[in-house]
C-alpha positions as CSV (number, residue, x, y, z in Angstrom):
1,M,-39.2,-35.2,-120.7
2,G,-43.0,-35.1,-121.7
3,T,-44.8,-37.3,-119.7
4,D,-47.9,-37.5,-121.6
5,L,-46.1,-37.1,-125.2
6,Q,-45.5,-41.2,-125.4
7,Q,-48.8,-41.7,-125.4
8,W,-49.9,-39.6,-128.5
9,I,-46.6,-41.1,-130.1
10,G,-47.9,-44.1,-129.7
11,S,-51.4,-43.7,-131.0
12,Y,-51.1,-40.8,-133.6
13,T,-50.7,-41.6,-137.2
14,Q,-49.6,-38.4,-139.1
15,W,-45.8,-38.9,-139.2
16,P,-43.7,-36.6,-139.0
17,T,-46.7,-33.8,-139.1
18,G,-48.3,-34.7,-135.7
19,L,-44.6,-35.2,-134.3
20,A,-43.9,-31.3,-135.3
21,L,-47.1,-30.1,-134.1
22,L,-46.4,-31.8,-130.6
23,F,-42.8,-30.6,-130.6
24,E,-44.2,-26.8,-131.7
25,S,-46.9,-27.1,-128.9
26,G,-44.4,-27.4,-126.0
27,Q,-43.2,-30.6,-125.8
28,T,-40.1,-32.4,-125.7
29,P,-38.9,-36.2,-127.3
30,T,-39.6,-39.0,-124.8
31,Y,-36.7,-41.9,-123.8
32,N,-38.1,-43.8,-127.3
33,C,-38.8,-41.3,-129.6
34,V,-36.2,-42.0,-132.4
35,T,-36.9,-46.0,-131.9
36,D,-40.6,-44.8,-132.9
37,A,-39.9,-43.0,-135.5
38,C,-38.1,-46.1,-137.0
39,E,-40.7,-47.9,-136.2
40,A,-43.2,-45.8,-138.6
41,N,-40.1,-46.1,-141.2
42,S,-40.1,-41.9,-141.4
43,E,-37.1,-40.4,-142.2
44,E,-38.8,-36.8,-141.6
45,S,-39.1,-37.7,-138.3
46,I,-35.6,-38.6,-137.2
47,K,-34.5,-35.3,-138.6
48,I,-37.3,-33.4,-136.5
49,L,-35.7,-35.4,-133.0
50,V,-32.3,-34.6,-134.2
51,N,-32.7,-30.7,-134.9
52,T,-34.6,-30.6,-131.6
53,G,-30.9,-31.7,-130.0
54,K,-32.6,-33.3,-127.4
55,Y,-33.2,-36.8,-128.8
56,Y,-31.5,-40.1,-127.5
57,I,-29.6,-43.0,-129.5
58,G,-29.1,-45.8,-127.3
59,P,-28.5,-49.6,-127.9
60,T,-32.3,-50.1,-128.6
61,E,-32.5,-46.6,-131.1
62,L,-29.0,-48.2,-133.1
63,Q,-30.1,-51.9,-133.4
64,T,-33.6,-51.0,-134.2
65,A,-32.4,-48.4,-137.3
66,C,-29.4,-51.1,-137.9
67,N,-32.1,-53.8,-138.6
68,H,-34.2,-51.0,-140.6
69,P,-34.6,-51.8,-144.0
70,N,-34.6,-48.4,-145.1
71,R,-30.8,-47.6,-145.1
72,A,-31.5,-44.3,-144.8
73,I,-32.8,-44.6,-141.5
74,M,-29.9,-46.4,-140.7
75,E,-27.2,-44.0,-141.4
76,L,-29.5,-41.1,-140.2
77,V,-29.6,-42.6,-137.0
78,V,-25.7,-43.4,-137.1
79,N,-25.1,-39.9,-137.9
80,A,-27.1,-38.8,-135.1
81,L,-25.3,-41.0,-132.7
82,V,-21.4,-40.2,-133.9
83,D,-22.6,-36.9,-133.5
84,H,-24.2,-37.0,-129.9
85,R,-20.4,-39.1,-128.8
86,K,-18.5,-36.2,-130.5
87,R,-20.5,-33.5,-128.4
88,L,-19.5,-35.6,-125.2
89,Q,-15.9,-36.3,-126.3
90,S,-15.3,-32.1,-126.4
91,L,-17.5,-32.2,-122.9
92,A,-14.6,-34.3,-121.5
93,E,-12.0,-33.2,-123.3
94,T,-12.6,-29.2,-121.9
95,H,-13.5,-30.4,-118.2
96,L,-11.0,-33.4,-117.3
97,P,-7.5,-34.0,-116.4
98,E,-5.7,-34.8,-119.5
99,D,-4.5,-38.3,-117.7
100,V,-8.3,-38.9,-117.2
101,N,-9.0,-38.5,-120.7
102,A,-6.1,-41.2,-122.0
103,E,-7.6,-43.1,-119.7
104,L,-10.9,-43.1,-121.4
105,G,-9.5,-44.2,-124.4
106,I,-9.5,-40.6,-126.0
107,K,-7.7,-39.8,-129.0
108,P,-7.7,-37.4,-132.0
109,G,-9.8,-39.6,-134.5
110,T,-11.4,-41.8,-132.4
111,L,-15.0,-42.0,-130.5
112,M,-15.6,-43.7,-126.9
113,S,-17.8,-46.6,-127.2
114,L,-18.0,-48.3,-124.1
115,Q,-16.2,-45.7,-122.1
116,A,-18.5,-43.4,-122.9
117,Y,-21.0,-43.9,-119.3
118,R,-18.0,-43.5,-117.3
119,A,-17.1,-40.5,-118.6
120,C,-20.7,-39.2,-118.0
121,Q,-20.3,-40.1,-114.5
122,L,-17.1,-38.5,-114.6
123,L,-18.4,-35.2,-116.0
124,K,-21.5,-35.5,-113.5
125,A,-19.4,-35.8,-110.6
126,S,-17.5,-32.4,-112.1
127,S,-20.6,-30.9,-111.9
128,V,-20.9,-30.8,-115.7
129,D,-23.9,-30.0,-117.5
130,I,-24.6,-33.2,-119.6
131,D,-28.2,-33.4,-120.4
132,D,-28.7,-33.2,-123.9
133,V,-25.3,-36.4,-124.3
134,E,-25.8,-38.3,-121.8
135,E,-25.3,-41.9,-121.7
136,R,-27.9,-44.3,-119.7
137,N,-26.2,-47.7,-119.8
138,R,-22.8,-49.2,-120.3
139,W,-22.5,-50.3,-124.3
140,S,-20.2,-51.1,-127.5
141,V,-21.7,-49.9,-130.8
142,Y,-20.3,-53.1,-132.6
143,D,-23.0,-55.1,-130.1
144,Y,-25.9,-53.6,-131.4
145,I,-25.5,-53.7,-135.2
146,G,-26.6,-56.8,-136.0
147,V,-24.9,-58.3,-139.2
148,N,-25.4,-54.9,-141.2
149,L,-21.5,-54.1,-141.8
150,K,-22.8,-51.2,-144.0
151,A,-23.5,-49.5,-140.4
152,A,-20.2,-51.0,-139.3
153,D,-18.4,-49.4,-141.6
154,L,-19.7,-46.1,-140.6
155,L,-19.4,-46.3,-137.1
156,W,-15.7,-47.2,-137.6
157,D,-15.4,-44.6,-140.4
158,A,-16.5,-41.8,-138.0
159,G,-13.9,-42.9,-135.3
160,F,-15.3,-45.9,-133.0
161,R,-12.0,-48.4,-133.7
162,D,-12.4,-50.7,-130.3
163,V,-14.2,-53.9,-131.5
164,D,-12.6,-55.7,-128.3
165,E,-14.1,-53.9,-125.2
166,G,-15.6,-55.3,-122.5
167,K,-15.0,-58.5,-120.5
168,K,-16.6,-60.8,-123.5
169,A,-15.5,-58.7,-126.4
170,C,-18.1,-58.1,-130.0
171,L,-16.1,-61.6,-131.0
172,M,-18.0,-63.6,-127.8
173,T,-21.4,-62.2,-128.3
174,M,-22.0,-62.6,-131.5
175,W,-24.9,-65.2,-131.2
176,W,-26.9,-63.2,-129.2
177,N,-26.2,-59.7,-130.6
178,S,-26.7,-61.4,-134.1
179,P,-30.5,-62.1,-136.1
180,P,-31.2,-64.8,-137.5
181,C,-29.2,-65.1,-140.7
182,S,-27.1,-67.5,-142.9
183,L,-23.7,-69.1,-141.8
184,D,-22.3,-67.0,-144.6
185,V,-23.5,-63.6,-143.2
186,F,-22.9,-64.9,-139.6
187,L,-18.8,-65.5,-140.7
188,E,-19.0,-62.7,-142.9
189,K,-19.6,-60.2,-139.4
190,A,-17.2,-62.2,-137.9
191,S,-14.2,-61.9,-140.4
192,W,-14.6,-58.3,-140.6
193,L,-14.7,-57.8,-137.1
194,I,-11.1,-59.6,-137.1
195,N,-10.1,-57.6,-139.6
196,K,-11.0,-54.9,-137.5
197,G,-8.4,-55.9,-134.8
198,A,-11.0,-58.4,-132.7
199,D,-8.4,-61.2,-131.2
200,I,-9.3,-64.4,-131.9
201,H,-6.9,-65.4,-129.1
202,R,-8.6,-62.9,-126.6
203,R,-9.9,-65.1,-123.4
204,H,-12.5,-64.5,-120.8
205,E,-12.2,-66.2,-118.0
206,T,-10.3,-69.5,-119.5
207,S,-12.0,-70.0,-123.0
208,P,-11.1,-68.0,-126.3
209,A,-12.6,-66.0,-128.4
210,V,-11.9,-68.8,-131.0
211,Q,-14.2,-71.4,-129.1
212,Y,-17.0,-69.0,-128.8
213,L,-16.6,-68.4,-132.2
214,G,-16.6,-72.6,-132.9
215,H,-19.3,-73.0,-130.7
216,D,-21.7,-70.8,-132.6
217,I,-21.0,-72.3,-136.0
218,G,-22.5,-74.9,-134.8
219,K,-25.1,-74.3,-132.9
220,L,-26.2,-72.2,-136.0
221,L,-25.6,-75.4,-138.3
222,H,-27.7,-77.5,-135.4
223,S,-30.5,-75.1,-135.9
224,I,-31.1,-75.2,-139.6
225,D,-34.3,-77.4,-139.9
226,D,-33.5,-79.2,-143.4
227,S,-30.2,-81.0,-144.6
228,G,-30.8,-79.8,-147.8
229,D,-30.9,-75.6,-146.4
230,V,-27.5,-76.9,-144.2
231,S,-26.3,-78.0,-147.9
232,L,-27.5,-75.3,-149.2
233,Q,-25.8,-72.6,-146.5
234,L,-22.2,-74.5,-147.3
235,H,-21.8,-74.0,-150.9
236,A,-22.7,-70.2,-150.9
237,L,-19.8,-69.7,-148.3
238,S,-17.2,-66.9,-149.7
239,Q,-14.0,-67.9,-149.7
240,T,-13.3,-65.2,-147.2
241,S,-16.2,-67.2,-145.0
242,L,-14.5,-70.6,-145.9
243,G,-10.6,-69.8,-144.7
244,L,-12.4,-68.6,-141.7
245,M,-14.1,-71.4,-141.1
246,H,-11.5,-73.6,-141.1
247,R,-9.2,-71.1,-139.4
248,I,-11.6,-71.8,-136.2
249,L,-11.9,-75.4,-136.9
250,S,-8.2,-76.2,-137.1
251,D,-6.8,-73.7,-134.5
252,D,-4.8,-75.2,-131.5
253,T,-5.6,-72.9,-128.5
254,R,-6.8,-75.3,-125.9
255,D,-8.2,-74.3,-122.2
256,G,-8.4,-76.1,-119.4
257,C,-10.9,-78.6,-120.0
258,C,-10.3,-82.7,-118.5
259,C,-12.2,-84.4,-120.7
260,P,-12.5,-87.8,-123.3
261,C,-13.7,-85.1,-125.9
262,S,-11.1,-83.8,-126.2
263,S,-7.2,-84.5,-125.6
264,A,-5.4,-81.8,-123.9
265,G,-8.7,-79.0,-123.1
266,C,-11.0,-78.0,-125.8
267,S,-10.6,-76.3,-128.7
268,G,-12.3,-74.1,-131.6
269,L,-13.2,-77.3,-133.1
270,T,-14.3,-79.2,-129.7
271,A,-16.2,-76.0,-129.2
272,F,-18.0,-76.7,-132.8
273,L,-18.6,-79.9,-132.6
274,R,-20.5,-79.2,-129.1
275,G,-22.8,-76.8,-131.0
276,L,-23.7,-79.5,-133.9
277,F,-24.4,-82.5,-131.1
278,P,-25.5,-81.0,-127.8
279,T,-26.0,-82.9,-124.7
280,R,-29.9,-82.6,-125.6
281,S,-31.6,-82.7,-128.6
282,D,-34.2,-83.8,-130.8
283,R,-32.4,-84.0,-133.6
284,D,-31.7,-87.7,-135.2
285,F,-28.0,-88.2,-134.6
286,G,-27.5,-89.8,-137.9
287,E,-28.3,-86.4,-139.5
288,L,-26.1,-84.4,-136.8
289,V,-23.4,-87.0,-138.6
290,H,-24.8,-86.3,-142.3
291,R,-24.3,-82.4,-141.6
292,L,-20.7,-82.9,-140.2
293,A,-19.7,-84.9,-143.0
294,M,-21.0,-82.0,-145.6
295,V,-18.7,-79.8,-143.2
296,M,-15.7,-81.0,-143.5
297,G,-16.3,-81.4,-147.6
298,S,-16.9,-78.1,-147.5
299,L,-13.4,-77.8,-146.0
300,A,-11.5,-79.7,-148.0
301,S,-12.3,-77.7,-150.9
302,S,-11.4,-74.4,-149.0
303,P,-8.1,-73.2,-150.5
304,D,-6.3,-72.9,-147.3
305,V,-6.3,-76.6,-146.4
306,K,-5.6,-78.0,-150.0
307,G,-6.5,-81.9,-150.0
308,Q,-8.2,-84.6,-148.3
309,Q,-5.0,-85.4,-146.2
310,R,-4.1,-82.1,-144.6
311,L,-8.5,-81.8,-144.0
312,F,-7.4,-85.2,-142.2
313,N,-4.0,-84.3,-140.4
314,Q,-5.7,-80.9,-139.0
315,I,-9.1,-81.8,-138.0
316,A,-10.1,-85.7,-138.3
317,P,-8.3,-87.1,-135.1
318,G,-10.4,-84.4,-133.1
319,V,-13.7,-84.9,-135.2
320,L,-13.3,-88.4,-134.7
321,R,-12.8,-88.5,-130.7
322,F,-15.5,-86.5,-129.9
323,I,-18.4,-87.8,-131.6
324,T,-17.2,-91.6,-130.9
325,C,-16.9,-90.3,-127.5
326,R,-20.8,-88.6,-128.1
327,N,-21.8,-92.4,-129.8
328,L,-21.1,-94.1,-126.4
329,N,-22.3,-91.8,-124.4
330,I,-19.8,-90.5,-122.2
331,S,-20.4,-88.0,-120.1
332,H,-18.6,-84.3,-120.5
333,T,-16.4,-83.6,-118.1
334,C,-15.9,-80.4,-119.6
335,T,-16.3,-76.8,-117.7
336,H,-18.7,-76.0,-120.5
337,E,-21.4,-78.6,-119.3
338,Y,-21.7,-77.3,-116.4
339,Y,-23.3,-73.8,-115.0
340,K,-21.0,-73.2,-112.1
341,G,-18.2,-75.3,-113.3
342,I,-17.1,-78.7,-112.1
343,D,-14.4,-79.3,-109.8
344,A,-10.9,-82.2,-110.5
345,G,-12.6,-84.5,-107.3
346,E,-15.8,-85.0,-109.0
347,I,-14.4,-85.2,-112.8
348,E,-12.3,-88.1,-111.4
349,E,-15.1,-89.9,-109.7
350,I,-16.9,-89.6,-113.2
351,Q,-14.1,-90.6,-115.3
352,D,-13.2,-93.7,-112.9
353,E,-16.6,-94.9,-112.9
354,E,-16.4,-94.8,-116.9
355,R,-13.0,-95.9,-117.3
356,S,-14.1,-99.1,-119.2
357,L,-16.2,-97.0,-121.9
358,I,-13.3,-94.0,-122.2
359,L,-10.5,-97.2,-122.6
360,E,-12.9,-98.0,-125.5
361,L,-13.0,-94.6,-126.6
362,N,-9.3,-94.7,-127.1
363,S,-9.1,-98.1,-128.3
364,L,-11.9,-97.6,-131.6
365,L,-9.9,-93.9,-131.9
366,A,-6.9,-96.0,-132.6
367,E,-9.1,-98.3,-135.0
368,F,-10.4,-95.8,-137.0
369,L,-7.2,-93.9,-137.9
370,A,-5.6,-96.9,-138.9
371,K,-8.4,-97.9,-140.8
372,S,-8.1,-94.6,-142.2
373,K,-4.8,-94.7,-144.0
374,G,-6.1,-97.5,-146.2
375,S,-9.6,-96.9,-147.0
376,G,-9.3,-95.0,-149.7
377,L,-12.0,-92.7,-149.0
378,S,-11.9,-89.0,-148.5
379,F,-12.8,-87.9,-144.5
380,P,-16.6,-87.0,-145.0
381,D,-17.4,-90.5,-147.2
382,F,-15.1,-92.0,-144.3
383,L,-17.6,-90.6,-141.5
384,T,-20.5,-91.6,-143.1
385,R,-19.2,-95.6,-144.3
386,I,-16.4,-96.7,-141.9
387,W,-17.4,-94.7,-138.7
388,W,-21.0,-95.1,-138.7
389,V,-20.9,-99.1,-139.8
390,R,-19.2,-99.7,-137.1
391,M,-20.7,-97.3,-134.2
392,N,-23.9,-98.6,-135.6
393,D,-22.7,-102.4,-135.3
394,I,-22.0,-101.7,-131.3
395,Q,-24.7,-99.9,-130.2
396,S,-26.8,-103.3,-131.8
397,S,-24.2,-105.1,-129.5
398,R,-25.5,-103.5,-126.8
399,E,-29.1,-103.6,-127.5
400,P,-31.7,-105.8,-124.8
401,P,-33.4,-108.1,-126.8
402,C,-36.5,-107.5,-128.5
403,E,-39.8,-109.6,-128.1
404,E,-38.9,-111.8,-131.3
405,D,-35.4,-112.4,-130.5
406,I,-36.8,-114.1,-127.4
407,R,-39.1,-116.4,-128.6
408,Q,-36.5,-117.7,-131.1
409,V,-34.4,-118.3,-128.4
410,H,-37.5,-120.3,-126.0
411,E,-38.3,-121.8,-129.2
412,A,-34.3,-123.7,-129.0
413,G,-35.1,-124.0,-125.9
414,V,-33.3,-121.9,-123.9
415,I,-34.6,-120.4,-120.6
416,L,-33.2,-116.9,-119.9
417,H,-33.1,-115.9,-116.4
418,D,-34.3,-112.0,-115.7
């Protein structure tokens, strides 16, 4: 690699002419020339780099290209990555034993993604020259496409077929690997991965992917500044996105959590609610309940639900339990609330200290479920009217008396003791 070229690249403004002159003078590409060419929006510069045969397409380069507004830039970089991997795979097929190739997942019509780094290590150990195709890190291509499904299609058609690689598969890392986007765009990406074979029930430690997705949806809706924008985004959902959201929130796959917020462990629904109602939030609780009601209203219109009664039967009991638990300020003892988990002894101690609140939670849940049967209200209206009013009454009865209340009591001749 040219030691001084990066300084020239950073300061040179004549793309692609200056780049061509540097290479003609004997310089070779530096490690991030492709990224610089993308940021300069120079298609010709990328072509020049590819023609040298000494370019590098790693996660940063792919991510930059997939987030680029110029589709031609994205296609050039994706095609360069495909060529890179084909050459690497050809070396592996030529120099590594058949059983090792099988272990790497090499087969006709497919390209290595996460396993490319391991293939490089094995080839280097066999003294094979891989300088022009070496992978420097272990990474999965679908973790770096942003929300660019056109790029995803190109990569898939080229042979990148494994969307469930690694301990944390693509569905579990979408929050971190997607740029800020609308709920519909986020769900469309998740749908693409699922349609290509990503398993929503695949687990990392104890949590299935469906919980990661549920939590991401909740966080996304919590992050939107204005409730009006939440309404607009929900109304803009495609039927595909709406159907996936219903699938996530009605999925009954559980983990091993022991917490009053959810009976028999956490699910996609409780993960969603944990994202929408985080333990620490600057948003007004009532506003978040309003957002929740909007989500429930959208789900009721989904073809997968077919009416308010089915929505209530599938989702409402879990929703009422969680938000009532949250409103009563009962401590979460879910594993997800603790960086290093929480042991059974500590859970028992916390729940013993809050036994009266947990009993009140169970009593209120039974009350709400009974009231809902004869209320004649849709579930969203039940949340914002019956549930909200009842919980406000409970909270008001627990508030300490204000100065005006104390003054009136004193005027009545009652003496208050501290």
